[in-house]
VEXZA-543460 format. One line per field, with one value per residue (C-alpha): residue number from 1; residue in one letter; y, x, z. Coordinates in Angstrom, 1 decimal, m for minus. Each point is the difference from the previous one (the first is absolute). Last residue first. Layout:
BEGIN
i	c(NUM, ...)
aa	c(A, ...)
c2	c(Y, ...)
c1	c(X, ...)
c3	c(Z, ...)
END
This chain:
BEGIN
i	c(273, 272, 271, 270, 269, 268, 267, 266, 265, 264, 263, 262, 261, 260, 259, 258, 257, 256, 255, 254, 253, 252, 251, 250, 249, 248, 247, 246, 245, 244, 243, 242, 241, 240, 239, 238, 237, 236, 235, 234, 233, 232, 231, 230, 229, 228, 227, 226, 225, 224, 223, 222, 221, 220, 219, 218, 217, 216, 215, 214, 213, 212, 211, 210, 209, 208, 207, 206, 205, 204, 203, 202, 201, 200, 199, 198, 197, 196, 195, 194, 193, 192, 191, 190, 189, 188, 187, 186, 185, 184, 183, 182, 181, 180, 179, 178, 177, 176, 175, 174, 173, 172, 171, 170, 169, 168, 167, 166, 165, 164, 163, 162, 161, 160, 159, 158, 157, 156, 155, 154, 153, 152, 151, 150, 149, 148, 147, 146, 145, 144, 143, 142, 141, 140, 139, 138, 137, 136, 135, 134, 133, 132, 131, 130, 129, 128, 127, 126, 125, 124, 123, 122, 121, 120, 119, 118, 117, 116, 115, 114, 113, 112, 111, 110, 109, 108, 107, 106, 105, 104, 103, 102, 101, 100, 99, 98, 97, 96, 95, 94, 93, 92, 91, 90, 89, 88, 87, 86, 85, 84, 83, 82, 81, 80, 79, 78, 77, 76, 75, 74, 73, 72, 71, 70, 69, 68, 67, 66, 65, 64, 63, 62, 61, 60, 59, 58, 57, 56, 55, 54, 53, 52, 51, 50, 49, 48, 47, 46, 45, 44, 43, 42, 41, 40, 39, 38, 37, 36, 35, 34, 33, 32, 31, 30, 29, 28, 27, 26, 25, 24, 23, 22, 21, 20, 19, 18, 17, 16, 15, 14, 13, 12, 11, 10, 9, 8, 7, 6, 5, 4, 3, 2, 1)
aa	c(P, S, M, S, I, S, K, V, F, K, T, L, G, H, D, R, S, A, S, S, P, K, P, L, S, V, G, K, H, L, H, R, Q, Q, P, M, E, L, Q, A, V, L, H, T, S, G, E, E, E, E, D, R, E, R, A, K, T, T, S, P, T, T, K, K, R, Y, V, A, Y, L, I, L, Q, A, S, G, L, A, F, G, I, A, N, P, V, G, I, F, Y, D, K, V, L, V, S, Y, I, S, W, V, G, A, N, L, F, L, F, F, S, L, F, F, P, M, Y, E, V, S, K, T, K, V, V, T, R, M, A, A, L, P, S, A, Y, M, G, V, T, L, V, A, C, L, S, G, V, A, L, L, R, V, S, G, H, L, A, L, L, T, V, L, V, V, M, G, L, F, G, V, D, V, V, A, V, L, K, A, M, K, V, R, T, E, S, P, A, Y, I, L, F, L, L, V, Y, I, A, E, L, A, S, G, A, G, N, V, T, V, I, L, L, G, G, P, K, L, L, G, Y, F, T, W, L, S, T, S, L, L, T, T, I, Y, P, I, G, K, F, S, E, T, S, K, K, K, V, V, R, A, F, T, G, I, P, S, T, F, V, L, I, S, I, V, N, G, V, V, G, I, V, F, S, P, D, V, M)
c2	c(m27.0, 2.4, m1.3, m1.2, 3.4, 2.0, m2.3, 0.6, 3.8, 0.0, m2.1, 2.4, 3.1, m1.5, m0.9, 3.5, 1.5, m2.1, 0.9, 3.7, 2.3, 2.8, 3.4, 2.3, 2.7, 3.5, 1.8, 1.7, m3.1, m2.1, 2.6, 0.4, m3.8, m0.2, 2.8, m1.7, m3.5, 0.8, 2.1, m2.6, m2.7, 2.1, 0.6, m3.7, m0.9, 2.6, m1.3, m3.6, 1.0, 1.9, m2.9, m2.4, 2.4, 0.2, m3.8, m0.5, 2.4, m1.5, m3.5, 0.9, 2.3, m1.8, m3.6, 1.1, 1.6, m2.8, m2.0, 2.8, 2.3, m2.8, m0.5, 3.8, 0.0, m3.0, 1.7, 3.1, m2.1, m1.6, 3.4, 1.5, m2.8, 0.8, 3.7, m0.7, m2.1, 2.1, 3.5, m1.0, m2.5, 2.6, m1.7, 2.9, m2.2, m2.3, 2.9, 1.5, m3.2, m0.1, 3.7, m0.8, m2.9, 1.8, 3.0, m2.2, m2.0, 3.2, 1.4, m3.0, m0.2, 3.7, m0.4, m3.0, 1.4, m2.7, 0.7, m1.1, m3.1, m2.4, m3.7, 1.3, m2.0, m0.1, 3.7, 0.9, m1.9, 1.9, 3.3, m1.0, m0.9, 3.5, 1.3, m2.5, 2.3, 2.9, m2.2, m1.3, 3.6, 0.8, m2.9, 0.9, 3.6, m1.1, m2.4, 2.7, 2.5, m2.3, m1.6, 3.3, 1.6, m3.1, 0.5, 2.9, 1.5, m0.2, 2.1, 3.6, m0.3, m3.1, 0.9, 3.5, m1.3, m2.8, 2.4, 2.5, m2.6, m1.3, 3.5, 1.7, m2.5, m2.5, 1.9, 3.3, m1.6, m2.2, 2.9, 1.9, m3.1, m0.2, 3.7, 0.0, m3.0, 1.9, 3.2, m1.7, m0.3, 2.8, 1.7, m3.0, m2.0, 2.8, 0.1, m3.7, 0.0, 2.9, m1.8, m3.1, 2.0, 1.5, m3.4, m1.6, 2.6, m0.6, m3.7, 0.2, 2.4, m1.5, m3.5, 1.1, 1.9, m2.9, m0.1, m0.3, m0.8, 2.5, 2.3, m3.0, m1.3, 3.4, 0.0, m3.6, 1.2, 2.8, m2.3, m2.4, 2.6, 1.7, m3.5, m0.5, 3.3, m0.6, m3.5, 1.4, 2.6, m2.1, 1.0, m0.2, 3.6, 2.1, 3.1, 3.3, m1.6, 1.4, m0.3, m3.6, m0.8, 1.5, m2.0, m3.3, 0.9, 0.9, m3.4, m1.6, 2.6, m2.1, m3.1, 2.1, 1.4, m3.6, m0.9, 3.0, m0.5, m3.7, 0.8, 2.4, m2.7, m2.5, 2.5, 0.7, m3.7, m0.6, 2.5, 2.0, m0.6)
c1	c(m59.3, m0.4, m2.0, 3.1, 1.7, m3.0, m0.3, 3.7, m0.4, m3.2, 1.8, 3.0, m2.2, m1.9, 3.3, 1.3, m3.2, 0.1, 3.7, m0.8, 1.1, 2.3, m1.5, 1.6, 2.3, m1.3, 1.5, 3.4, 2.2, m2.2, 0.1, 3.8, 0.4, m2.3, 1.8, 3.5, m0.9, m0.5, 3.1, 2.1, m1.3, 0.9, 3.6, 0.5, m1.2, 2.3, 3.0, m0.8, m0.4, 3.3, 1.8, m1.4, 1.1, 3.5, 0.2, m1.3, 2.6, 2.8, m0.8, m0.5, 3.1, 2.7, 0.3, 1.7, 2.8, 0.5, 2.8, 1.8, m0.2, 1.4, 2.9, 0.6, 0.1, 2.3, 2.4, 0.0, 0.8, 3.0, 1.2, m0.4, 2.1, 2.6, m0.3, 0.6, 3.2, 1.5, 0.1, 1.8, 1.9, 1.8, 2.1, m0.2, m1.3, m2.0, m1.6, m1.1, m1.7, m1.9, m0.8, m1.6, m2.0, m1.3, m1.2, m1.6, m2.0, m0.9, m1.1, m2.2, m1.5, m0.9, m1.4, m2.2, m1.8, m0.5, m3.4, m2.2, 2.2, m2.7, 0.0, m1.2, 2.5, 2.8, m0.3, m0.2, 3.2, 1.7, m1.2, 1.4, 3.3, 0.1, 2.1, 2.9, 1.6, 0.1, 1.2, 2.8, 1.0, 0.1, 2.2, 2.4, 0.2, 1.0, 2.6, 1.4, 0.2, 2.0, 2.2, 0.7, 1.1, 2.1, 1.9, 1.9, m1.1, m2.9, m0.6, m0.3, m1.3, m2.1, m1.3, m1.0, m1.7, m1.9, m1.1, m1.3, m2.0, m1.5, m0.9, m1.1, m1.7, m1.0, m0.8, m1.0, m1.9, m1.8, m0.9, m1.4, m2.0, m1.7, m0.8, m1.3, m2.2, m1.7, m0.4, m1.4, 2.6, 0.3, 3.2, 1.7, m0.6, 1.2, 3.3, 0.4, m0.5, 2.4, 2.7, m0.6, 0.7, 3.2, 1.2, m0.7, 2.1, 2.9, m0.5, 0.3, 3.0, 1.9, 0.0, 1.1, 2.9, 1.2, 3.5, 1.7, m2.7, m0.6, m2.2, m1.9, m0.6, m1.4, m2.4, m1.0, m0.7, m2.2, m1.8, m0.8, m1.2, m2.2, m1.4, m0.9, m1.9, m1.7, m1.2, m1.2, m2.3, m3.1, m2.8, m3.6, m1.0, 3.2, m2.2, 0.1, m2.1, 2.3, 3.1, m0.7, m0.9, 3.3, 1.6, m1.2, 0.8, 3.6, 0.3, 1.8, 2.8, 2.4, m0.6, 0.7, 3.1, 1.1, m0.4, 2.0, 2.8, 0.2, 0.5, 2.8, 1.5, m0.1, 1.8, 2.6, 0.5, 0.6, 3.0, m0.1, 3.0)
c3	c(m0.5, 3.0, 3.0, 1.9, m0.5, 1.2, 3.1, 0.9, m0.3, 2.2, 2.7, m0.1, 0.3, 2.9, 1.8, m0.6, 1.3, 3.1, 0.7, m0.1, m2.8, 1.1, m0.2, m2.6, 1.3, m0.4, m2.9, m0.4, 0.5, m2.2, m2.8, 0.2, m0.2, m3.0, m1.8, 0.7, m1.2, m3.7, m0.2, 1.8, m2.4, m3.0, 1.3, 0.7, m3.4, m1.7, 2.0, m1.0, m3.6, 0.0, 1.6, m2.6, m2.8, 1.4, 0.4, m3.5, m1.4, 2.1, m1.2, m3.7, m0.3, 1.9, m1.3, m3.3, 2.0, 2.4, m1.6, m1.8, 3.1, 2.2, m2.5, 0.1, 3.8, 0.1, m2.4, 2.2, 3.1, m1.8, m1.3, 3.5, 1.5, m2.7, 0.9, 3.6, m0.7, m2.8, 1.5, 3.1, m2.1, m2.0, m2.7, m2.5, m2.8, 2.3, 1.8, m3.3, m1.1, 3.3, m0.4, m3.4, 1.4, 3.1, m2.1, m2.6, 2.7, 1.8, m3.3, m0.7, 3.5, m0.2, m3.5, 0.9, 3.1, 2.7, 1.6, m2.9, m0.7, 1.0, 1.1, 3.4, 2.1, m2.6, m0.7, 3.7, 0.7, m2.9, 1.5, 3.4, m1.7, m1.6, 3.0, m0.7, m2.6, 2.5, 2.9, m2.2, m0.8, 3.8, 0.7, m2.9, 1.1, 3.5, m1.3, m2.3, 2.8, 2.3, m2.6, m1.7, 3.2, 1.0, m3.2, 1.4, 3.3, 2.5, 3.1, m1.2, m3.6, 0.4, 3.4, m1.2, m3.2, 1.8, 2.8, m2.6, m1.8, 3.2, 1.3, m3.2, m2.3, 2.7, 3.3, m1.5, m2.8, 2.5, 2.2, m3.0, m1.0, 3.4, 0.1, m3.6, 0.8, 2.8, m2.1, m3.1, m2.8, m2.6, 1.0, 1.4, m3.1, m2.2, 2.0, m0.2, m3.8, m0.4, 2.1, m2.2, m3.1, 1.4, 1.3, m3.3, m1.9, 2.5, m0.4, m3.8, 0.0, 3.0, m1.3, m3.4, 1.5, 2.2, m1.6, 3.4, 2.7, 2.8, m2.1, m1.4, 3.5, 1.1, m3.0, 0.9, 3.5, m1.2, m2.5, 2.9, 2.5, m2.6, m0.9, 3.7, 0.2, m3.4, 1.0, 3.4, m1.3, m0.6, m2.4, 1.4, m0.8, m0.3, m0.3, m1.8, m2.8, m2.8, 2.1, 0.9, m3.6, m1.3, 2.8, m1.4, m3.5, 1.0, 1.8, m3.1, 0.0, 2.1, m2.3, m3.1, 1.7, 0.6, m3.6, m1.2, 2.5, m0.8, m3.7, 1.1, 2.1, m2.9, m2.2, 2.7, 0.7, m3.7, 0.0, m3.2, m2.4)
END
């Protein structure tokens, strides 16, 4: 008979790999345009650290094959994303990100591995590495909180992609079930938190989905009209400014002429029907 935990673990592997492959479209665009544009590299750097530590945890844990396979694949994909980001990022950003990779994904990870293998023994190894992995995973699941706050504030789900929220929800749910079957609290606690946050994201999406299109479309059209008006005013003002700079400055009207003009203007108004 097939072990239920193995079946659930395989399903979790498939869903997790779908989550890990979700940025492929983003990096296809980066490679095509040869620029990282406004994309940030920190999420990929931190995810690389998390998947690497989970891989190490799976190697330490007896029967941790499914943990090793999914996180090993995730580490490979995240390493590719980080490398592509470093290749196509602007020079200043590239230097900063390279330093961060060296500190986080090389220095910190290497220190954890060395301390665990040399200074810790027995169950203490699993306790230390598992606790660290759990904290990082909670941080990963808590990262969409900013997007959720934006959804509530703007009453729009434009900046909270449905499929990413849905797959994170599924991923956390499946791994929560797996943790119960294998009695691994280091996997269970962060994924239970992720499942709760994923459920909250889907509820927000259901509440604000129908309110998104009209408001965001009108706001976008209004912004475009304002930008167009500003651009037109700038074009109309620039030739006049250039003409005045090039020509002789006009004489300033005297106070007497201003008073005479004002009197004439008032009389013309009073005489009109």
